[in-house]
MDTraj code that builds the backbone (N, CA, C; nanometers):
import mdtraj as md
import numpy as np

residues = "MET MET HIS ARG GLY VAL ASP ARG LEU THR GLN VAL SER PRO ALA ILE LEU GLY PHE ALA LEU GLY PHE GLY GLY LEU VAL VAL ILE VAL LEU THR ASN VAL ILE THR THR THR LEU PRO ASP GLY ASN GLY GLU MET ALA ILE ILE LEU CYS LEU LEU LEU LEU TYR PHE GLY ALA ALA GLY TYR LEU ALA VAL ARG ARG THR GLY SER ILE LEU HIS ALA VAL VAL SER GLY ALA ILE VAL ALA LEU ILE ALA MET ALA MET ALA TRP LEU ALA PHE LEU VAL VAL ASP ASN LEU PHE LEU ALA ILE VAL SER GLN GLN ALA ASP LYS ILE TYR GLY PHE GLN HIS SER HIS PHE HIS SER MET ARG ASP TYR ILE ASN ALA GLY LEU LEU ASN THR GLY PRO PHE LEU VAL GLY VAL SER THR VAL ILE GLY ALA VAL CYS GLY GLY ILE GLY GLY LEU LEU ALA VAL ALA PRO VAL VAL HIS ARG ARG LEU ARG HIS ARG MET ALA ARG".split()
xyz = np.array([
    [-2.3277, 0.2873, 5.2999],
    [-2.3177, 0.1507, 5.3498],
    [-2.3117, 0.0526, 5.2330],
    [-2.2294, -0.0478, 5.2456],
    [-2.2101, -0.1453, 5.1399],
    [-2.3197, -0.2517, 5.1451],
    [-2.3589, -0.2991, 5.0274],
    [-2.4589, -0.4052, 5.0191],
    [-2.3967, -0.5395, 5.0564],
    [-2.4796, -0.6304, 5.1028],
    [-2.4290, -0.7626, 5.1407],
    [-2.3667, -0.8362, 5.0234],
    [-2.4243, -0.8208, 4.9037],
    [-2.3693, -0.8867, 4.7850],
    [-2.2271, -0.8415, 4.7577],
    [-2.2010, -0.7113, 4.7704],
    [-2.0661, -0.6594, 4.7502],
    [-1.9755, -0.7096, 4.8613],
    [-2.0266, -0.7149, 4.9862],
    [-1.9488, -0.7699, 5.0973],
    [-1.9018, -0.9112, 5.0651],
    [-1.9922, -0.9923, 5.0137],
    [-1.9566, -1.1307, 4.9810],
    [-1.8572, -1.1358, 4.8655],
    [-1.8776, -1.0527, 4.7645],
    [-1.7866, -1.0521, 4.6504],
    [-1.6448, -1.0106, 4.6886],
    [-1.6320, -0.9254, 4.7885],
    [-1.4975, -0.8825, 4.8270],
    [-1.4152, -0.9981, 4.8826],
    [-1.4806, -1.1040, 4.9237],
    [-1.4105, -1.2196, 4.9794],
    [-1.3615, -1.3162, 4.8717],
    [-1.4030, -1.2945, 4.7465],
    [-1.3622, -1.3825, 4.6374],
    [-1.2214, -1.3435, 4.5926],
    [-1.1343, -1.4421, 4.5815],
    [-0.9952, -1.4130, 4.5436],
    [-0.9870, -1.3751, 4.3962],
    [-0.8867, -1.2960, 4.3594],
    [-0.8683, -1.2615, 4.2192],
    [-0.8478, -1.3850, 4.1308],
    [-0.7854, -1.4875, 4.1850],
    [-0.7657, -1.6099, 4.1066],
    [-0.8995, -1.6725, 4.0690],
    [-0.9920, -1.6769, 4.1639],
    [-1.1246, -1.7320, 4.1348],
    [-1.1953, -1.6466, 4.0299],
    [-1.1849, -1.5147, 4.0425],
    [-1.2440, -1.4254, 3.9417],
    [-1.1818, -1.4507, 3.8049],
    [-1.0505, -1.4718, 3.8012],
    [-0.9819, -1.4998, 3.6750],
    [-1.0255, -1.6315, 3.6137],
    [-1.0363, -1.7348, 3.6971],
    [-1.0812, -1.8647, 3.6464],
    [-1.2264, -1.8581, 3.5990],
    [-1.3098, -1.7827, 3.6686],
    [-1.4498, -1.7680, 3.6257],
    [-1.4566, -1.7003, 3.4895],
    [-1.3802, -1.5932, 3.4729],
    [-1.3772, -1.5242, 3.3440],
    [-1.3173, -1.6145, 3.2368],
    [-1.2121, -1.6853, 3.2702],
    [-1.1501, -1.7772, 3.1746],
    [-1.2440, -1.8872, 3.1313],
    [-1.3222, -1.9397, 3.2253],
    [-1.4187, -2.0433, 3.1905],
    [-1.5273, -1.9865, 3.0998],
    [-1.5727, -1.8650, 3.1305],
    [-1.6707, -1.7997, 3.0427],
    [-1.6141, -1.7796, 2.9030],
    [-1.4867, -1.7408, 2.8959],
    [-1.4210, -1.7256, 2.7664],
    [-1.4124, -1.8573, 2.6918],
    [-1.3844, -1.9650, 2.7643],
    [-1.3793, -2.0975, 2.7031],
    [-1.5129, -2.1324, 2.6383],
    [-1.6207, -2.1062, 2.7091],
    [-1.7546, -2.1340, 2.6542],
    [-1.7776, -2.0532, 2.5267],
    [-1.7431, -1.9251, 2.5297],
    [-1.7611, -1.8398, 2.4120],
    [-1.6744, -1.8887, 2.2965],
    [-1.5516, -1.9281, 2.3249],
    [-1.4609, -1.9770, 2.2201],
    [-1.5166, -2.1029, 2.1551],
    [-1.5644, -2.1963, 2.2352],
    [-1.6221, -2.3187, 2.1794],
    [-1.7482, -2.2862, 2.0992],
    [-1.8335, -2.2011, 2.1539],
    [-1.9576, -2.1649, 2.0824],
    [-1.9289, -2.0988, 1.9482],
    [-1.8370, -2.0045, 1.9461],
    [-1.8142, -1.9263, 1.8242],
    [-1.7200, -1.9925, 1.7255],
    [-1.6426, -2.0913, 1.7690],
    [-1.5486, -2.1553, 1.6776],
    [-1.5878, -2.2961, 1.6371],
    [-1.6746, -2.3594, 1.7145],
    [-1.7084, -2.4982, 1.6857],
    [-1.8581, -2.5165, 1.6621],
    [-1.9398, -2.4652, 1.7528],
    [-2.0830, -2.4947, 1.7465],
    [-2.1546, -2.4076, 1.6425],
    [-2.1405, -2.2758, 1.6537],
    [-2.2106, -2.1889, 1.5581],
    [-2.1204, -2.1431, 1.4449],
    [-1.9911, -2.1476, 1.4657],
    [-1.8882, -2.1020, 1.3712],
    [-1.9128, -1.9610, 1.3186],
    [-1.9758, -1.8792, 1.3996],
    [-1.9884, -1.7375, 1.3648],
    [-1.9039, -1.6593, 1.4632],
    [-1.8017, -1.5972, 1.4129],
    [-1.7111, -1.5210, 1.4972],
    [-1.7656, -1.3808, 1.5186],
    [-1.7323, -1.3192, 1.6322],
    [-1.7720, -1.1798, 1.6514],
    [-1.7147, -1.0935, 1.5395],
    [-1.7946, -0.9974, 1.4921],
    [-1.7457, -0.9112, 1.3851],
    [-1.6399, -0.8160, 1.4378],
    [-1.5736, -0.7470, 1.3475],
    [-1.4620, -0.6626, 1.3854],
    [-1.5020, -0.5360, 1.4568],
    [-1.6289, -0.5013, 1.4595],
    [-1.6679, -0.3724, 1.5160],
    [-1.7476, -0.3874, 1.6442],
    [-1.8764, -0.4054, 1.6311],
    [-1.9665, -0.3999, 1.7457],
    [-1.9452, -0.5047, 1.8515],
    [-1.9500, -0.6300, 1.8143],
    [-1.9414, -0.7374, 1.9140],
    [-1.8061, -0.7402, 1.9827],
    [-1.6996, -0.7208, 1.9084],
    [-1.5668, -0.7211, 1.9697],
    [-1.5486, -0.6014, 2.0632],
    [-1.6057, -0.4877, 2.0274],
    [-1.5971, -0.3702, 2.1148],
    [-1.6701, -0.3947, 2.2459],
    [-1.7838, -0.4604, 2.2377],
    [-1.8599, -0.4929, 2.3587],
    [-1.7807, -0.5898, 2.4457],
    [-1.7222, -0.6917, 2.3841],
    [-1.6426, -0.7890, 2.4591],
    [-1.5242, -0.7200, 2.5269],
    [-1.4567, -0.6319, 2.4545],
    [-1.3423, -0.5602, 2.5116],
    [-1.3849, -0.4731, 2.6293],
    [-1.4949, -0.4015, 2.6141],
    [-1.5438, -0.3167, 2.7244],
    [-1.5786, -0.4005, 2.8467],
    [-1.6422, -0.5144, 2.8252],
    [-1.6770, -0.6015, 2.9374],
    [-1.5517, -0.6547, 3.0074],
    [-1.4498, -0.6881, 2.9304],
    [-1.3245, -0.7335, 2.9914],
    [-1.2628, -0.6233, 3.0767],
    [-1.2573, -0.5029, 3.0228],
    [-1.1987, -0.3913, 3.0978],
    [-1.2773, -0.3636, 3.2254],
    [-1.4095, -0.3698, 3.2169],
    [-1.4929, -0.3510, 3.3365],
    [-1.4682, -0.4614, 3.4393],
    [-1.4535, -0.5828, 3.3931],
    [-1.4289, -0.6962, 3.4828],
    [-1.2953, -0.6783, 3.5549],
    [-1.1906, -0.6382, 3.4810],
    [-1.0606, -0.6146, 3.5432],
    [-1.0703, -0.5017, 3.6453],
    [-1.1433, -0.3963, 3.6101],
    [-1.1628, -0.2849, 3.7028],
    [-1.2412, -0.3259, 3.8258],
    [-1.3427, -0.4093, 3.8054],
    [-1.4218, -0.4575, 3.9191],
    [-1.3359, -0.5393, 4.0146],
    [-1.2409, -0.6146, 3.9607],
    [-1.1505, -0.6913, 4.0478],
    [-1.0706, -0.5964, 4.1371],
    [-1.0251, -0.4851, 4.0808],
    [-0.9525, -0.3860, 4.1606],
    [-1.0409, -0.3190, 4.2633],
    [-1.1625, -0.2865, 4.2230],
    [-1.2596, -0.2255, 4.3148],
    [-1.2831, -0.3172, 4.4349],
    [-1.3076, -0.4450, 4.4068],
    [-1.3328, -0.5408, 4.5144],
    [-1.2101, -0.5586, 4.6035],
    [-1.0917, -0.5554, 4.5439],
    [-0.9687, -0.5705, 4.6235],
    [-0.9526, -0.4554, 4.7220],
    [-0.9820, -0.3338, 4.6774],
    [-0.9710, -0.2187, 4.7687],
    [-1.0767, -0.2273, 4.8777],
    [-1.1957, -0.2712, 4.8426],
    [-1.3007, -0.2861, 4.9451],
    [-1.2604, -0.3903, 5.0486],
    [-1.1827, -0.4906, 5.0038],
    [-1.1396, -0.5967, 5.0948],
    [-1.0188, -0.5537, 5.1772],
    [-0.9201, -0.4870, 5.1144],
    [-0.7926, -0.4621, 5.1823],
    [-0.7638, -0.3151, 5.2095],
    [-0.8265, -0.2257, 5.1340],
    [-0.7977, -0.0839, 5.1474],
    [-0.6715, -0.0403, 5.0749],
    [-0.6129, -0.1281, 4.9963],
    [-0.4851, -0.1000, 4.9315],
    [-0.5008, -0.0886, 4.7798],
    [-0.4529, 0.0240, 4.7253],
    [-0.4528, 0.0408, 4.5799],
    [-0.3578, -0.0600, 4.5155],
    [-0.2474, -0.0907, 4.5818],
    [-0.1544, -0.1903, 4.5277],
    [-0.2240, -0.3245, 4.5088],
    [-0.3073, -0.3629, 4.6057],
    [-0.3827, -0.4879, 4.5905],
    [-0.4798, -0.4802, 4.4737],
    [-0.5328, -0.3624, 4.4476],
    [-0.6226, -0.3448, 4.3332],
    [-0.5480, -0.3692, 4.2026],
    [-0.4293, -0.3120, 4.1922],
    [-0.3479, -0.3292, 4.0718],
    [-0.3112, -0.4761, 4.0529],
    [-0.2669, -0.5392, 4.1595],
    [-0.2281, -0.6805, 4.1527],
    [-0.3491, -0.7683, 4.1204],
    [-0.4637, -0.7378, 4.1790],
    [-0.5841, -0.8167, 4.1523],
    [-0.6253, -0.8076, 4.0056],
    [-0.6248, -0.6867, 3.9507],
    [-0.6570, -0.6705, 3.8090],
    [-0.5608, -0.7485, 3.7212],
    [-0.4329, -0.7449, 3.7557],
    [-0.3321, -0.8182, 3.6788],
    [-0.3522, -0.9692, 3.6889],
    [-0.3804, -1.0181, 3.8089],
    [-0.4007, -1.1627, 3.8280],
    [-0.5217, -1.2109, 3.7492],
    [-0.6311, -1.1368, 3.7579],
    [-0.7525, -1.1752, 3.6847],
    [-0.7235, -1.1795, 3.5352],
    [-0.6594, -1.0765, 3.4836],
    [-0.6296, -1.0712, 3.3404],
    [-0.5344, -1.1838, 3.2992],
    [-0.4306, -1.2060, 3.3780],
    [-0.3335, -1.3102, 3.3459],
    [-0.4001, -1.4470, 3.3367],
    [-0.4758, -1.4823, 3.4381],
    [-0.5394, -1.6146, 3.4407],
    [-0.6424, -1.6271, 3.3286],
    [-0.7283, -1.5279, 3.3130],
    [-0.8344, -1.5356, 3.2121],
    [-0.7770, -1.5403, 3.0712],
    [-0.6790, -1.4560, 3.0430],
    [-0.6240, -1.4518, 2.9069],
    [-0.5375, -1.5747, 2.8775],
    [-0.4669, -1.6262, 2.9776],
    [-0.3914, -1.7495, 2.9571],
    [-0.4865, -1.8655, 2.9298],
    [-0.5981, -1.8681, 3.0013],
    [-0.6974, -1.9729, 2.9764],
    [-0.7563, -1.9597, 2.8360],
    [-0.7823, -1.8376, 2.7918],
    [-0.8365, -1.8168, 2.6567],
    [-0.7360, -1.8621, 2.5515],
    [-0.6095, -1.8272, 2.5721],
    [-0.5053, -1.8677, 2.4778],
    [-0.4959, -2.0202, 2.4702],
    [-0.4930, -2.0854, 2.5863],
    [-0.4874, -2.2318, 2.5884],
    [-0.6135, -2.2926, 2.5271],
    [-0.7288, -2.2288, 2.5493],
    [-0.8536, -2.2779, 2.4900],
    [-0.8457, -2.2720, 2.3382],
    [-0.7934, -2.1623, 2.2838],
    [-0.7774, -2.1533, 2.1394],
    [-0.6820, -2.2614, 2.0879],
    [-0.5720, -2.2864, 2.1598],
    [-0.4789, -2.3917, 2.1184],
    [-0.5488, -2.5275, 2.1117],
    [-0.6241, -2.5588, 2.2145],
    [-0.6909, -2.6894, 2.2203],
    [-0.8037, -2.6972, 2.1181],
    [-0.8905, -2.5980, 2.1162],
    [-1.0062, -2.6000, 2.0257],
    [-0.9611, -2.6025, 1.8802],
    [-0.8654, -2.5162, 1.8472],
    [-0.8207, -2.5102, 1.7080],
    [-0.7560, -2.6406, 1.6620],
    [-0.6942, -2.7139, 1.7528],
    [-0.6339, -2.8415, 1.7145],
    [-0.7323, -2.9570, 1.7177],
    [-0.8213, -2.9590, 1.8175],
    [-0.9201, -3.0675, 1.8242],
    [-1.0246, -3.0581, 1.7135],
    [-1.0595, -2.9360, 1.6766],
    [-1.1640, -2.9151, 1.5769],
    [-1.1068, -2.8473, 1.4522],
    [-0.9908, -2.8929, 1.4095],
    [-0.9215, -2.8309, 1.2971],
    [-1.0067, -2.8308, 1.1701],
    [-1.0800, -2.9370, 1.1460],
    [-1.1623, -2.9441, 1.0241],
    [-1.2681, -2.8340, 1.0218],
    [-1.3216, -2.7988, 1.1369],
    [-1.4228, -2.6928, 1.1438],
    [-1.3565, -2.5557, 1.1418],
    [-1.2538, -2.5378, 1.2254],
    [-1.1868, -2.4095, 1.2384],
    [-1.1208, -2.3684, 1.1069],
    [-1.0692, -2.4652, 1.0316],
    [-0.9985, -2.4339, 0.9077],
    [-1.0920, -2.3842, 0.7976],
    [-1.2221, -2.3829, 0.8229],
    [-1.3183, -2.3311, 0.7253],
    [-1.3472, -2.1821, 0.7452],
    [-1.2904, -2.1220, 0.8492],
    [-1.3112, -1.9799, 0.8746],
    [-1.2372, -1.8983, 0.7692],
    [-1.3068, -1.7981, 0.7153],
    [-1.2528, -1.7201, 0.6040],
    [-1.1178, -1.6563, 0.6357],
    [-1.1039, -1.6012, 0.7559],
    [-0.9765, -1.5357, 0.7905],
    [-0.8619, -1.6358, 0.7983],
    [-0.8917, -1.7571, 0.8427],
    [-0.7871, -1.8591, 0.8503],
    [-0.7499, -1.9089, 0.7105],
    [-0.8483, -1.9245, 0.6237],
    [-0.8209, -1.9662, 0.4855],
    [-0.7350, -1.8615, 0.4158],
    [-0.7727, -1.7361, 0.4279],
    [-0.6982, -1.6278, 0.3639],
    [-0.5548, -1.6208, 0.4170],
    [-0.5420, -1.6246, 0.5487],
    [-0.4089, -1.6184, 0.6088],
    [-0.3212, -1.7349, 0.5683],
    [-0.3796, -1.8548, 0.5662],
    [-0.3033, -1.9739, 0.5269],
    [-0.2586, -1.9644, 0.3814],
    [-0.3480, -1.9193, 0.2936],
    [-0.3141, -1.9077, 0.1515],
    [-0.2014, -1.8080, 0.1274],
    [-0.1896, -1.7095, 0.2145],
    [-0.0872, -1.6068, 0.1980],
    [0.0323, -1.6279, 0.2923],
    [0.0470, -1.7480, 0.3420],
    [0.1577, -1.7786, 0.4330],
    [0.2555, -1.8735, 0.3647],
    [0.3638, -1.9011, 0.4322],
    [0.4638, -1.9956, 0.3822],
    [0.4448, -2.1361, 0.4405],
    [0.3380, -2.1564, 0.5170],
    [0.3169, -2.2847, 0.5833],
    [0.2584, -2.3871, 0.4866],
    [0.2916, -2.5143, 0.5117],
    [0.2464, -2.6227, 0.4245],
    [0.1195, -2.6906, 0.4744],
    [0.0813, -2.6629, 0.6006],
    [-0.0431, -2.7208, 0.6518],
    [-0.1177, -2.6151, 0.7342],
    [-0.2486, -2.6285, 0.7344],
    [-0.3322, -2.5362, 0.8115],
    [-0.2996, -2.5464, 0.9598],
    [-0.2738, -2.6669, 1.0088],
    [-0.2410, -2.6852, 1.1509],
    [-0.1137, -2.6081, 1.1874],
    [-0.0121, -2.6178, 1.1019],
    [0.1117, -2.5442, 1.1283],
    [0.0869, -2.3941, 1.1279],
    [0.0071, -2.3469, 1.0340],
    [-0.0238, -2.2045, 1.0248],
    [-0.0960, -2.1552, 1.1501],
    [-0.1981, -2.2281, 1.1923],
    [-0.2771, -2.1883, 1.3093],
    [-0.1917, -2.1921, 1.4355],
    [-0.1176, -2.3010, 1.4542],
    [-0.0353, -2.3134, 1.5752],
    [0.0763, -2.2100, 1.5800],
    [0.1371, -2.1808, 1.4665],
    [0.2425, -2.0788, 1.4650],
    [0.1848, -1.9436, 1.5048],
    [0.0676, -1.9117, 1.4539],
    [0.0033, -1.7854, 1.4909],
    [-0.0259, -1.7785, 1.6394],
    [-0.0788, -1.8866, 1.6935],
    [-0.1120, -1.8892, 1.8361],
    [0.0134, -1.8845, 1.9238],
    [0.1147, -1.9588, 1.8857],
    [0.2364, -1.9634, 1.9673],
    [0.3175, -1.8345, 1.9566],
    [0.3109, -1.7682, 1.8427],
    [0.3861, -1.6437, 1.8256],
    [0.3190, -1.5241, 1.8915],
    [0.1865, -1.5217, 1.8924],
    [0.1165, -1.4038, 1.9459],
    [0.0616, -1.4251, 2.0863],
    [0.0331, -1.5480, 2.1236],
    [-0.0315, -1.5760, 2.2518],
    [0.0398, -1.5211, 2.3735],
    [0.1660, -1.5530, 2.3938],
    [0.2347, -1.5018, 2.5129],
    [0.2397, -1.3487, 2.5175],
    [0.2606, -1.2860, 2.4025],
    [0.2627, -1.1401, 2.3984],
    [0.1267, -1.0831, 2.4382],
    [0.0199, -1.1393, 2.3830],
    [-0.1143, -1.0895, 2.4148],
    [-0.1511, -1.1139, 2.5610],
    [-0.1083, -1.2249, 2.6164],
    [-0.1324, -1.2507, 2.7586],
    [-0.0579, -1.1476, 2.8430],
    [0.0658, -1.1180, 2.8063],
    [0.1430, -1.0174, 2.8797],
    [0.0823, -0.8792, 2.8720],
    [0.0433, -0.8376, 2.7513],
    [-0.0191, -0.7058, 2.7345],
    [-0.1513, -0.7006, 2.8111],
    [-0.2283, -0.8074, 2.8045],
    [-0.3555, -0.8121, 2.8775],
    [-0.3339, -0.8014, 3.0277],
    [-0.2268, -0.8600, 3.0771],
    [-0.1953, -0.8529, 3.2199],
    [-0.1666, -0.7090, 3.2617],
    [-0.0918, -0.6376, 3.1796],
    [-0.0627, -0.4966, 3.2085],
    [-0.1925, -0.4149, 3.2036],
    [-0.2745, -0.4393, 3.1025],
    [-0.4032, -0.3690, 3.0918],
    [-0.4908, -0.4011, 3.2124],
    [-0.4899, -0.5279, 3.2559],
    [-0.5653, -0.5674, 3.3747],
    [-0.5172, -0.4942, 3.4985],
    [-0.3859, -0.4757, 3.5099],
    [-0.3299, -0.4026, 3.6247],
    [-0.3767, -0.2577, 3.6232],
    [-0.3742, -0.1943, 3.5069],
    [-0.4188, -0.0548, 3.4957],
    [-0.5674, -0.0432, 3.5301],
    [-0.6480, -0.1319, 3.4723],
    [-0.7926, -0.1280, 3.5011],
    [-0.8211, -0.1589, 3.6478],
    [-0.7463, -0.2529, 3.7049],
    [-0.7615, -0.2828, 3.8471],
    [-0.7289, -0.1619, 3.9320],
    [-0.6228, -0.0895, 3.8949],
    [-0.5880, 0.0334, 3.9672],
    [-0.6965, 0.1387, 3.9565],
    [-0.7534, 0.1534, 3.8381],
    [-0.8626, 0.2500, 3.8196],
    [-0.9832, 0.2091, 3.9030],
    [-1.0162, 0.0797, 3.9008],
    [-1.1263, 0.0311, 3.9840],
    [-1.1005, 0.0550, 4.1312],
    [-0.9759, 0.0358, 4.1732],
    [-0.9390, 0.0616, 4.3126],
    [-0.9533, 0.2080, 4.3489],
    [-0.9123, 0.2961, 4.2576],
    [-0.9277, 0.4396, 4.2827],
    [-1.0749, 0.4785, 4.2934],
    [-1.1581, 0.4163, 4.2115],
    [-1.3017, 0.4448, 4.2207],
    [-1.3592, 0.3982, 4.3543],
    [-1.3002, 0.2923, 4.4095],
    [-1.3480, 0.2428, 4.5386],
    [-1.3128, 0.3378, 4.6520],
    [-1.1975, 0.4043, 4.6432],
    [-1.1569, 0.4938, 4.7517],
    [-1.2028, 0.6377, 4.7284],
    [-1.2502, 0.6698, 4.6097],
    [-1.2908, 0.8078, 4.5786],
    [-1.3940, 0.8638, 4.6762],
    [-1.4997, 0.7908, 4.7129],
    [-1.5955, 0.8469, 4.8089],
    [-1.5325, 0.8770, 4.9448],
    [-1.4405, 0.7941, 4.9887],
    [-1.3739, 0.8151, 5.1176],
    [-1.2885, 0.9411, 5.1117],
    [-1.2119, 0.9564, 5.0044],
    [-1.1275, 1.0747, 4.9876],
    [-1.2143, 1.1997, 4.9802],
    [-1.3235, 1.1915, 4.9072],
    [-1.4141, 1.3060, 4.8939],
    [-1.4703, 1.3472, 5.0298],
    [-1.5114, 1.2501, 5.1101],
    [-1.5636, 1.2801, 5.2447],
    [-1.4578, 1.3454, 5.3317],
    [-1.3349, 1.2938, 5.3269],
    [-1.2275, 1.3509, 5.4081],
    [-1.1970, 1.4947, 5.3669],
    [-1.1932, 1.5186, 5.2358],
    [-1.1671, 1.6545, 5.1887],
    [-1.2791, 1.7494, 5.2300],
    [-1.4016, 1.7063, 5.2160],
    [-1.5160, 1.7885, 5.2542],
    [-1.5136, 1.8177, 5.4026],
    [-1.4751, 1.7180, 5.4832],
    [-1.4684, 1.7356, 5.6277],
    [-1.3593, 1.8354, 5.6646],
    [-1.2436, 1.8289, 5.5993],
    [-1.1342, 1.9211, 5.6270],
    [-1.1700, 2.0635, 5.5858],
    [-1.2379, 2.0770, 5.4752],
    [-1.2755, 2.2111, 5.4271],
    [-1.3818, 2.2755, 5.5155],
    [-1.4608, 2.1917, 5.5833],
    [-1.5667, 2.2434, 5.6694],
    [-1.5098, 2.2993, 5.8004],
    [-1.3886, 2.2655, 5.8334],
    [-1.3285, 2.3111, 5.9593],
    [-1.3011, 2.4562, 5.9576],
])
top = md.Topology()
chain = top.add_chain()
for i, resn in enumerate(residues, 1):
    res = top.add_residue(resn, chain, resSeq=i)
    for name in ("N", "CA", "C"):
        top.add_atom(name, md.element.get_by_symbol(name[0]), res)
traj = md.Trajectory(xyz[None], top)
């Protein structure tokens, strides 16, 4: 039997889940780029963030199957959540990096990249990087979200399939 909390969550649209994740990402982006200026390191913290994103995309698929019974809806839900959340993160980086250029331009990776680029201003360097990679990363994230949503959807139907197989074998 499903818990009431899961029942309620199944009624939440993938768009709302995507906006919630995107808003959470916005908070993290502002905190790590403007307020504390400590970015997640290349190993532990980023791996945790990536795992949480994949779980969130999968959970969207799981909830979609619980709501509709369709694996296709799970795939689409994972993709929608990823698309909205990653597009919001990309736009957040565009806005934050431009509004707080004086702070962001002090990050070691940005200084190094700018010094080894052909750009004449830090703003041009940062914006070119965001505009060149952002759409690609949003697209790849959407595909990854679809895959994770499908996996989450399969996990939602696995107990039902297992029961049916066990019932057929018992005959």
